[in-house]
C-alpha positions, 0 to 999 in steps of 0.5 A: 647618679639618680636616686629613685624611690618607688612607693607602691600601694598595697595591692601592687603585685610582686610581679608588677614590682619585678617589672618596675625593677626591670623597666625603671633603670633604663627609663630613668637613664634615658629620661635624665640624659643630658649633654653634661651627663650623657646616656651611655646605654643600659645603666651599669651597677652603681649608675642608679640607686633604686629603692622600693617602699610600700605605702604605709597604712597612715599615708594619704595617697591614691596613686598606685605607683609613685616614682620619685627621681632625685638627680643633679641639676644641670641647665639642660635638665632644668629646661627639659624636666617635664619631658623627663618626667613624661618619659618615665610615666609614658614608658611605664604606661606603655608597659601597662602601668596605668596609675602612675605619678612621676616626680623629678627633683633636680638639685645642686649636689655632689655624689661620691661612691666607694 
């Protein structure tokens, strides 16, 4: 299950946040698709944890939307990690988000959920 943190600049509108909320689950699911965890179509509840954060006044940063994706490391994901980050960035760019950065973090881990 990818955990996605989205940090946004203060001038990002509520309607843009709603668009991000609608776009990101599918983009992330397609981006991290791999033979070990194949994409099975649109994400279902519990497949992706999406969190939004406003950039704090003391934060230093100039990108309007920063998307940080954390998910489990598999060899095939490691090989395609740049492509995966580009899938999300390009998908958001295609929808009009011009000032976006995507950071993909792949790590060994395990997930348990109730």
